[in-house]
PDB file with one MODEL, atoms N, CA, C and O in Angstrom:
MODEL        1
ATOM      1  N   UNK A   1     -29.039-238.910 200.746  1.00  0.00           N
ATOM      2  CA  UNK A   1     -28.047-239.119 201.588  1.00  0.00           C
ATOM      3  C   UNK A   1     -27.650-237.431 201.419  1.00  0.00           C
ATOM      4  O   UNK A   1     -27.230-237.056 200.325  1.00  0.00           O
ATOM      5  N   UNK A   2     -27.786-236.544 202.429  1.00  0.00           N
ATOM      6  CA  UNK A   2     -27.034-234.903 202.245  1.00  0.00           C
ATOM      7  C   UNK A   2     -25.503-235.484 202.915  1.00  0.00           C
ATOM      8  O   UNK A   2     -25.204-236.518 203.514  1.00  0.00           O
ATOM      9  N   UNK A   3     -24.781-234.357 202.518  1.00  0.00           N
ATOM     10  CA  UNK A   3     -23.496-234.427 203.075  1.00  0.00           C
ATOM     11  C   UNK A   3     -23.897-233.608 204.675  1.00  0.00           C
ATOM     12  O   UNK A   3     -24.764-232.759 204.886  1.00  0.00           O
ATOM     13  N   UNK A   4     -22.769-234.323 205.780  1.00  0.00           N
ATOM     14  CA  UNK A   4     -22.888-233.530 207.176  1.00  0.00           C
ATOM     15  C   UNK A   4     -21.808-232.618 206.996  1.00  0.00           C
ATOM     16  O   UNK A   4     -21.856-231.433 207.325  1.00  0.00           O
ATOM     17  N   UNK A   5     -20.560-233.345 206.323  1.00  0.00           N
ATOM     18  CA  UNK A   5     -19.625-232.268 206.713  1.00  0.00           C
ATOM     19  C   UNK A   5     -19.288-232.458 205.491  1.00  0.00           C
ATOM     20  O   UNK A   5     -19.568-233.453 204.824  1.00  0.00           O
ATOM     21  N   UNK A   6     -18.511-231.266 205.050  1.00  0.00           N
ATOM     22  CA  UNK A   6     -17.710-231.122 202.999  1.00  0.00           C
ATOM     23  C   UNK A   6     -16.600-230.357 204.281  1.00  0.00           C
ATOM     24  O   UNK A   6     -16.761-229.905 205.415  1.00  0.00           O
ATOM     25  N   UNK A   7     -15.395-230.542 203.291  1.00  0.00           N
ATOM     26  CA  UNK A   7     -13.286-230.362 203.054  1.00  0.00           C
ATOM     27  C   UNK A   7     -13.195-230.623 202.489  1.00  0.00           C
ATOM     28  O   UNK A   7     -13.860-231.477 201.902  1.00  0.00           O
ATOM     29  N   UNK A   8     -11.674-229.739 202.004  1.00  0.00           N
ATOM     30  CA  UNK A   8     -11.071-230.194 200.959  1.00  0.00           C
ATOM     31  C   UNK A   8      -9.679-230.446 201.576  1.00  0.00           C
ATOM     32  O   UNK A   8      -9.321-230.013 202.671  1.00  0.00           O
ATOM     33  N   UNK A   9      -8.767-231.379 200.542  1.00  0.00           N
ATOM     34  CA  UNK A   9      -7.575-232.516 201.366  1.00  0.00           C
ATOM     35  C   UNK A   9      -6.966-232.376 200.181  1.00  0.00           C
ATOM     36  O   UNK A   9      -7.638-232.124 199.181  1.00  0.00           O
ATOM     37  N   UNK A  10      -5.195-232.561 200.102  1.00  0.00           N
ATOM     38  CA  UNK A  10      -4.393-231.960 199.094  1.00  0.00           C
ATOM     39  C   UNK A  10      -3.994-233.574 198.737  1.00  0.00           C
ATOM     40  O   UNK A  10      -3.400-233.918 197.715  1.00  0.00           O
ATOM     41  N   UNK A  11      -4.512-234.589 199.940  1.00  0.00           N
ATOM     42  CA  UNK A  11      -3.899-236.674 199.531  1.00  0.00           C
ATOM     43  C   UNK A  11      -4.579-237.349 200.181  1.00  0.00           C
ATOM     44  O   UNK A  11      -5.121-236.804 201.143  1.00  0.00           O
ATOM     45  N   UNK A  12      -4.763-238.390 200.005  1.00  0.00           N
ATOM     46  CA  UNK A  12      -5.438-239.516 201.174  1.00  0.00           C
ATOM     47  C   UNK A  12      -4.994-239.160 202.219  1.00  0.00           C
ATOM     48  O   UNK A  12      -5.870-238.913 203.048  1.00  0.00           O
ATOM     49  N   UNK A  13      -3.669-238.979 202.653  1.00  0.00           N
ATOM     50  CA  UNK A  13      -3.109-239.269 204.366  1.00  0.00           C
ATOM     51  C   UNK A  13      -3.994-237.732 204.633  1.00  0.00           C
ATOM     52  O   UNK A  13      -5.052-237.855 205.249  1.00  0.00           O
ATOM     53  N   UNK A  14      -3.654-236.533 204.259  1.00  0.00           N
ATOM     54  CA  UNK A  14      -4.292-235.416 204.350  1.00  0.00           C
ATOM     55  C   UNK A  14      -5.658-235.502 205.231  1.00  0.00           C
ATOM     56  O   UNK A  14      -5.896-235.322 206.425  1.00  0.00           O
ATOM     57  N   UNK A  15      -6.476-235.874 204.061  1.00  0.00           N
ATOM     58  CA  UNK A  15      -7.423-236.711 204.522  1.00  0.00           C
ATOM     59  C   UNK A  15      -8.855-237.405 205.604  1.00  0.00           C
ATOM     60  O   UNK A  15     -10.034-237.211 205.901  1.00  0.00           O
ATOM     61  N   UNK A  16      -7.385-238.530 205.922  1.00  0.00           N
ATOM     62  CA  UNK A  16      -7.866-239.325 206.794  1.00  0.00           C
ATOM     63  C   UNK A  16      -7.364-238.456 208.422  1.00  0.00           C
ATOM     64  O   UNK A  16      -7.824-238.489 209.564  1.00  0.00           O
ATOM     65  N   UNK A  17      -6.253-237.760 207.795  1.00  0.00           N
ATOM     66  CA  UNK A  17      -5.958-237.402 209.492  1.00  0.00           C
ATOM     67  C   UNK A  17      -6.913-236.177 209.542  1.00  0.00           C
ATOM     68  O   UNK A  17      -6.755-235.775 210.694  1.00  0.00           O
ATOM     69  N   UNK A  18      -7.854-235.322 208.915  1.00  0.00           N
ATOM     70  CA  UNK A  18      -8.463-234.422 208.767  1.00  0.00           C
ATOM     71  C   UNK A  18      -9.952-235.306 209.697  1.00  0.00           C
ATOM     72  O   UNK A  18     -10.276-235.096 210.865  1.00  0.00           O
ATOM     73  N   UNK A  19     -10.648-236.328 208.671  1.00  0.00           N
ATOM     74  CA  UNK A  19     -11.326-237.661 209.727  1.00  0.00           C
ATOM     75  C   UNK A  19     -11.100-237.814 211.047  1.00  0.00           C
ATOM     76  O   UNK A  19     -12.003-237.737 211.880  1.00  0.00           O
ATOM     77  N   UNK A  20      -9.171-238.173 211.489  1.00  0.00           N
ATOM     78  CA  UNK A  20      -9.624-238.512 212.941  1.00  0.00           C
ATOM     79  C   UNK A  20      -9.137-237.312 213.203  1.00  0.00           C
ATOM     80  O   UNK A  20      -7.960-237.538 213.484  1.00  0.00           O
ATOM     81  N   UNK A  21      -9.359-235.923 213.303  1.00  0.00           N
ATOM     82  CA  UNK A  21      -8.901-234.869 213.864  1.00  0.00           C
ATOM     83  C   UNK A  21     -10.735-234.630 214.067  1.00  0.00           C
ATOM     84  O   UNK A  21     -11.125-234.245 215.169  1.00  0.00           O
ATOM     85  N   UNK A  22     -11.400-234.797 213.341  1.00  0.00           N
ATOM     86  CA  UNK A  22     -13.290-234.230 213.095  1.00  0.00           C
ATOM     87  C   UNK A  22     -13.263-235.194 213.965  1.00  0.00           C
ATOM     88  O   UNK A  22     -12.899-235.026 215.129  1.00  0.00           O
ATOM     89  N   UNK A  23     -13.612-236.200 213.526  1.00  0.00           N
ATOM     90  CA  UNK A  23     -14.159-237.164 214.963  1.00  0.00           C
ATOM     91  C   UNK A  23     -14.071-238.239 215.946  1.00  0.00           C
ATOM     92  O   UNK A  23     -14.859-239.002 216.505  1.00  0.00           O
ATOM     93  N   UNK A  24     -12.256-237.908 215.947  1.00  0.00           N
ATOM     94  CA  UNK A  24     -11.847-239.134 217.533  1.00  0.00           C
ATOM     95  C   UNK A  24     -11.858-240.330 217.124  1.00  0.00           C
ATOM     96  O   UNK A  24     -12.151-241.279 217.850  1.00  0.00           O
ATOM     97  N   UNK A  25     -11.572-240.414 216.032  1.00  0.00           N
ATOM     98  CA  UNK A  25     -11.284-241.952 215.658  1.00  0.00           C
ATOM     99  C   UNK A  25     -10.937-242.688 214.183  1.00  0.00           C
ATOM    100  O   UNK A  25     -11.182-242.050 213.160  1.00  0.00           O
ATOM    101  N   UNK A  26     -10.722-243.193 214.148  1.00  0.00           N
ATOM    102  CA  UNK A  26      -9.854-244.088 213.015  1.00  0.00           C
ATOM    103  C   UNK A  26      -9.985-244.210 211.823  1.00  0.00           C
ATOM    104  O   UNK A  26      -9.486-245.287 211.498  1.00  0.00           O
ATOM    105  N   UNK A  27     -10.427-243.642 210.902  1.00  0.00           N
ATOM    106  CA  UNK A  27     -10.858-243.897 209.021  1.00  0.00           C
ATOM    107  C   UNK A  27     -10.854-245.275 209.143  1.00  0.00           C
ATOM    108  O   UNK A  27      -9.956-245.768 209.826  1.00  0.00           O
ATOM    109  N   UNK A  28     -11.896-246.200 208.479  1.00  0.00           N
ATOM    110  CA  UNK A  28     -11.087-247.487 207.941  1.00  0.00           C
ATOM    111  C   UNK A  28     -11.253-247.410 206.373  1.00  0.00           C
ATOM    112  O   UNK A  28     -12.407-247.186 206.006  1.00  0.00           O
ATOM    113  N   UNK A  29     -10.214-247.570 205.291  1.00  0.00           N
ATOM    114  CA  UNK A  29     -10.677-247.879 204.313  1.00  0.00           C
ATOM    115  C   UNK A  29     -11.760-248.779 203.774  1.00  0.00           C
ATOM    116  O   UNK A  29     -12.085-249.905 204.151  1.00  0.00           O
ATOM    117  N   UNK A  30     -12.242-248.031 202.813  1.00  0.00           N
ATOM    118  CA  UNK A  30     -12.934-249.315 202.404  1.00  0.00           C
ATOM    119  C   UNK A  30     -13.187-249.493 200.738  1.00  0.00           C
ATOM    120  O   UNK A  30     -14.162-250.065 200.252  1.00  0.00           O
ATOM    121  N   UNK A  31     -12.411-249.056 200.206  1.00  0.00           N
ATOM    122  CA  UNK A  31     -11.661-249.061 198.669  1.00  0.00           C
ATOM    123  C   UNK A  31     -12.346-247.754 197.667  1.00  0.00           C
ATOM    124  O   UNK A  31     -12.901-246.689 197.941  1.00  0.00           O
ATOM    125  N   UNK A  32     -12.046-248.333 196.613  1.00  0.00           N
ATOM    126  CA  UNK A  32     -12.558-246.921 196.034  1.00  0.00           C
ATOM    127  C   UNK A  32     -13.083-247.151 195.061  1.00  0.00           C
ATOM    128  O   UNK A  32     -12.601-248.198 194.631  1.00  0.00           O
ATOM    129  N   UNK A  33     -14.315-246.538 193.992  1.00  0.00           N
ATOM    130  CA  UNK A  33     -15.182-246.390 193.351  1.00  0.00           C
ATOM    131  C   UNK A  33     -14.575-245.623 191.413  1.00  0.00           C
ATOM    132  O   UNK A  33     -13.553-244.965 191.220  1.00  0.00           O
ATOM    133  N   UNK A  34     -15.395-245.945 190.570  1.00  0.00           N
ATOM    134  CA  UNK A  34     -14.907-245.321 189.576  1.00  0.00           C
ATOM    135  C   UNK A  34     -15.116-243.949 189.826  1.00  0.00           C
ATOM    136  O   UNK A  34     -14.332-243.133 189.340  1.00  0.00           O
ATOM    137  N   UNK A  35     -16.170-243.548 190.594  1.00  0.00           N
ATOM    138  CA  UNK A  35     -16.480-241.960 190.845  1.00  0.00           C
ATOM    139  C   UNK A  35     -15.786-241.408 191.776  1.00  0.00           C
ATOM    140  O   UNK A  35     -15.696-240.180 191.789  1.00  0.00           O
ATOM    141  N   UNK A  36     -15.160-242.175 192.736  1.00  0.00           N
ATOM    142  CA  UNK A  36     -14.939-241.225 194.136  1.00  0.00           C
ATOM    143  C   UNK A  36     -13.264-242.371 194.278  1.00  0.00           C
ATOM    144  O   UNK A  36     -13.281-243.591 194.444  1.00  0.00           O
ATOM    145  N   UNK A  37     -11.941-241.450 194.142  1.00  0.00           N
ATOM    146  CA  UNK A  37     -10.638-241.864 195.071  1.00  0.00           C
ATOM    147  C   UNK A  37     -10.580-242.662 195.898  1.00  0.00           C
ATOM    148  O   UNK A  37      -9.747-243.554 196.054  1.00  0.00           O
ATOM    149  N   UNK A  38     -11.468-242.399 196.494  1.00  0.00           N
ATOM    150  CA  UNK A  38     -10.951-242.982 197.643  1.00  0.00           C
ATOM    151  C   UNK A  38     -12.644-242.923 198.702  1.00  0.00           C
ATOM    152  O   UNK A  38     -13.289-241.875 198.716  1.00  0.00           O
ATOM    153  N   UNK A  39     -13.159-244.241 199.532  1.00  0.00           N
ATOM    154  CA  UNK A  39     -13.583-244.477 200.555  1.00  0.00           C
ATOM    155  C   UNK A  39     -13.673-244.741 201.511  1.00  0.00           C
ATOM    156  O   UNK A  39     -13.494-245.956 201.598  1.00  0.00           O
ATOM    157  N   UNK A  40     -13.917-244.192 202.670  1.00  0.00           N
ATOM    158  CA  UNK A  40     -13.107-244.691 204.447  1.00  0.00           C
ATOM    159  C   UNK A  40     -15.084-245.042 204.951  1.00  0.00           C
ATOM    160  O   UNK A  40     -16.050-244.927 204.198  1.00  0.00           O
ATOM    161  N   UNK A  41     -15.087-245.387 206.157  1.00  0.00           N
ATOM    162  CA  UNK A  41     -15.975-245.779 206.612  1.00  0.00           C
ATOM    163  C   UNK A  41     -15.490-245.155 208.531  1.00  0.00           C
ATOM    164  O   UNK A  41     -14.564-245.570 209.228  1.00  0.00           O
ATOM    165  N   UNK A  42     -16.721-243.889 208.926  1.00  0.00           N
ATOM    166  CA  UNK A  42     -15.621-243.295 210.224  1.00  0.00           C
ATOM    167  C   UNK A  42     -17.048-243.141 211.367  1.00  0.00           C
ATOM    168  O   UNK A  42     -17.938-242.314 211.170  1.00  0.00           O
ATOM    169  N   UNK A  43     -17.036-244.081 212.529  1.00  0.00           N
ATOM    170  CA  UNK A  43     -17.822-243.081 213.180  1.00  0.00           C
ATOM    171  C   UNK A  43     -19.157-243.486 212.721  1.00  0.00           C
ATOM    172  O   UNK A  43     -20.004-242.615 212.920  1.00  0.00           O
ATOM    173  N   UNK A  44     -19.729-244.913 211.981  1.00  0.00           N
ATOM    174  CA  UNK A  44     -21.334-244.913 211.188  1.00  0.00           C
ATOM    175  C   UNK A  44     -21.419-243.687 210.511  1.00  0.00           C
ATOM    176  O   UNK A  44     -22.383-242.946 210.703  1.00  0.00           O
ATOM    177  N   UNK A  45     -19.931-243.210 209.247  1.00  0.00           N
ATOM    178  CA  UNK A  45     -19.915-243.010 208.579  1.00  0.00           C
ATOM    179  C   UNK A  45     -19.536-242.740 206.998  1.00  0.00           C
ATOM    180  O   UNK A  45     -18.336-242.852 206.746  1.00  0.00           O
ATOM    181  N   UNK A  46     -20.059-242.536 206.337  1.00  0.00           N
ATOM    182  CA  UNK A  46     -19.328-243.250 204.800  1.00  0.00           C
ATOM    183  C   UNK A  46     -18.538-241.651 204.515  1.00  0.00           C
ATOM    184  O   UNK A  46     -19.044-240.572 204.820  1.00  0.00           O
ATOM    185  N   UNK A  47     -17.663-241.777 204.088  1.00  0.00           N
ATOM    186  CA  UNK A  47     -16.433-240.879 203.586  1.00  0.00           C
ATOM    187  C   UNK A  47     -16.031-241.146 201.886  1.00  0.00           C
ATOM    188  O   UNK A  47     -15.567-242.202 201.455  1.00  0.00           O
ATOM    189  N   UNK A  48     -16.225-240.363 201.360  1.00  0.00           N
ATOM    190  CA  UNK A  48     -16.078-240.361 199.730  1.00  0.00           C
ATOM    191  C   UNK A  48     -15.496-239.074 199.568  1.00  0.00           C
ATOM    192  O   UNK A  48     -16.052-237.991 199.754  1.00  0.00           O
ATOM    193  N   UNK A  49     -14.240-239.306 199.179  1.00  0.00           N
ATOM    194  CA  UNK A  49     -12.732-238.023 197.952  1.00  0.00           C
ATOM    195  C   UNK A  49     -13.053-238.230 196.785  1.00  0.00           C
ATOM    196  O   UNK A  49     -13.294-239.311 196.248  1.00  0.00           O
ATOM    197  N   UNK A  50     -13.070-237.040 196.286  1.00  0.00           N
ATOM    198  CA  UNK A  50     -13.544-236.920 195.070  1.00  0.00           C
ATOM    199  C   UNK A  50     -12.387-237.512 194.276  1.00  0.00           C
ATOM    200  O   UNK A  50     -11.192-237.513 194.569  1.00  0.00           O
ATOM    201  N   UNK A  51     -13.163-238.152 192.919  1.00  0.00           N
ATOM    202  CA  UNK A  51     -11.754-238.438 191.916  1.00  0.00           C
ATOM    203  C   UNK A  51     -11.010-237.817 190.994  1.00  0.00           C
ATOM    204  O   UNK A  51      -9.998-238.270 190.459  1.00  0.00           O
ATOM    205  N   UNK A  52     -11.694-236.410 190.745  1.00  0.00           N
ATOM    206  CA  UNK A  52     -11.273-235.174 190.532  1.00  0.00           C
ATOM    207  C   UNK A  52     -11.115-234.159 191.132  1.00  0.00           C
ATOM    208  O   UNK A  52     -11.478-233.931 192.286  1.00  0.00           O
ATOM    209  N   UNK A  53     -10.437-233.300 190.251  1.00  0.00           N
ATOM    210  CA  UNK A  53     -10.068-231.779 191.073  1.00  0.00           C
ATOM    211  C   UNK A  53      -9.762-230.448 189.808  1.00  0.00           C
ATOM    212  O   UNK A  53      -8.886-230.379 188.945  1.00  0.00           O
ATOM    213  N   UNK A  54     -10.949-229.451 190.175  1.00  0.00           N
ATOM    214  CA  UNK A  54     -10.621-228.156 190.168  1.00  0.00           C
ATOM    215  C   UNK A  54      -9.482-227.340 190.583  1.00  0.00           C
ATOM    216  O   UNK A  54      -8.485-227.023 189.935  1.00  0.00           O
ATOM    217  N   UNK A  55      -9.742-227.122 191.516  1.00  0.00           N
ATOM    218  CA  UNK A  55      -9.294-226.407 192.791  1.00  0.00           C
ATOM    219  C   UNK A  55      -7.808-226.589 192.959  1.00  0.00           C
ATOM    220  O   UNK A  55      -7.394-227.741 193.086  1.00  0.00           O
ATOM    221  N   UNK A  56      -7.286-225.970 192.969  1.00  0.00           N
ATOM    222  CA  UNK A  56      -5.565-225.914 193.448  1.00  0.00           C
ATOM    223  C   UNK A  56      -5.454-224.637 194.930  1.00  0.00           C
ATOM    224  O   UNK A  56      -6.056-223.596 195.191  1.00  0.00           O
ATOM    225  N   UNK A  57      -4.281-225.482 195.651  1.00  0.00           N
ATOM    226  CA  UNK A  57      -4.117-224.338 196.469  1.00  0.00           C
ATOM    227  C   UNK A  57      -2.563-223.257 196.695  1.00  0.00           C
ATOM    228  O   UNK A  57      -1.715-223.562 195.857  1.00  0.00           O
ATOM    229  N   UNK A  58      -2.247-222.457 197.363  1.00  0.00           N
ATOM    230  CA  UNK A  58      -1.596-221.314 197.209  1.00  0.00           C
ATOM    231  C   UNK A  58      -0.135-222.281 196.356  1.00  0.00           C
ATOM    232  O   UNK A  58       0.609-221.631 195.621  1.00  0.00           O
ATOM    233  N   UNK A  59       0.034-223.276 196.491  1.00  0.00           N
ATOM    234  CA  UNK A  59       0.788-224.022 196.543  1.00  0.00           C
ATOM    235  C   UNK A  59       0.936-224.671 195.083  1.00  0.00           C
ATOM    236  O   UNK A  59       1.967-225.099 194.565  1.00  0.00           O
ATOM    237  N   UNK A  60      -0.024-224.642 194.693  1.00  0.00           N
ATOM    238  CA  UNK A  60      -0.728-224.996 193.007  1.00  0.00           C
ATOM    239  C   UNK A  60      -0.476-226.446 192.999  1.00  0.00           C
ATOM    240  O   UNK A  60       0.020-227.172 192.137  1.00  0.00           O
ATOM    241  N   UNK A  61      -1.197-226.818 194.819  1.00  0.00           N
ATOM    242  CA  UNK A  61      -1.407-228.425 194.840  1.00  0.00           C
ATOM    243  C   UNK A  61      -2.809-228.778 194.539  1.00  0.00           C
ATOM    244  O   UNK A  61      -3.609-228.236 195.301  1.00  0.00           O
ATOM    245  N   UNK A  62      -3.247-229.429 193.764  1.00  0.00           N
ATOM    246  CA  UNK A  62      -4.626-229.866 193.690  1.00  0.00           C
ATOM    247  C   UNK A  62      -5.388-230.328 195.037  1.00  0.00           C
ATOM    248  O   UNK A  62      -4.886-230.762 196.074  1.00  0.00           O
ATOM    249  N   UNK A  63      -6.753-230.108 194.720  1.00  0.00           N
ATOM    250  CA  UNK A  63      -6.977-229.941 196.379  1.00  0.00           C
ATOM    251  C   UNK A  63      -8.726-230.726 196.262  1.00  0.00           C
ATOM    252  O   UNK A  63      -9.771-230.100 196.085  1.00  0.00           O
ATOM    253  N   UNK A  64      -8.580-232.181 196.420  1.00  0.00           N
ATOM    254  CA  UNK A  64     -10.276-232.954 196.647  1.00  0.00           C
ATOM    255  C   UNK A  64     -11.032-232.631 197.633  1.00  0.00           C
ATOM    256  O   UNK A  64     -10.909-232.231 198.790  1.00  0.00           O
ATOM    257  N   UNK A  65     -12.111-232.987 196.665  1.00  0.00           N
ATOM    258  CA  UNK A  65     -13.100-232.296 198.150  1.00  0.00           C
ATOM    259  C   UNK A  65     -13.711-233.860 198.771  1.00  0.00           C
ATOM    260  O   UNK A  65     -13.977-234.834 198.067  1.00  0.00           O
ATOM    261  N   UNK A  66     -13.814-233.790 200.003  1.00  0.00           N
ATOM    262  CA  UNK A  66     -13.621-235.277 200.994  1.00  0.00           C
ATOM    263  C   UNK A  66     -15.659-234.305 201.472  1.00  0.00           C
ATOM    264  O   UNK A  66     -15.903-233.162 201.857  1.00  0.00           O
ATOM    265  N   UNK A  67     -16.799-235.742 201.108  1.00  0.00           N
ATOM    266  CA  UNK A  67     -17.780-235.484 202.094  1.00  0.00           C
ATOM    267  C   UNK A  67     -17.961-236.481 202.660  1.00  0.00           C
ATOM    268  O   UNK A  67     -17.797-237.632 202.257  1.00  0.00           O
ATOM    269  N   UNK A  68     -18.224-236.206 203.388  1.00  0.00           N
ATOM    270  CA  UNK A  68     -18.886-237.294 205.180  1.00  0.00           C
ATOM    271  C   UNK A  68     -20.546-237.237 204.842  1.00  0.00           C
ATOM    272  O   UNK A  68     -21.130-236.217 204.475  1.00  0.00           O
ATOM    273  N   UNK A  69     -21.167-238.547 205.046  1.00  0.00           N
ATOM    274  CA  UNK A  69     -22.570-239.157 204.968  1.00  0.00           C
ATOM    275  C   UNK A  69     -22.714-239.513 206.547  1.00  0.00           C
ATOM    276  O   UNK A  69     -23.740-240.048 206.968  1.00  0.00           O
TER     277      UNK A  69
ENDMDL
END
């Protein structure tokens, strides 16, 4: 299954806020896995947040990739 949407977030709360803005519904947390820091379910779509990050923003904060499938 290919990613329908992909974006970067600095925290789990930031990712939830962006998901709510994109899909107009509150994401439901479904836990975490060994490969993903957090997983959600929003509007019949599975969302995963990467556990590790090699990207940083201008303030030196880690940017985690969030994928909606």
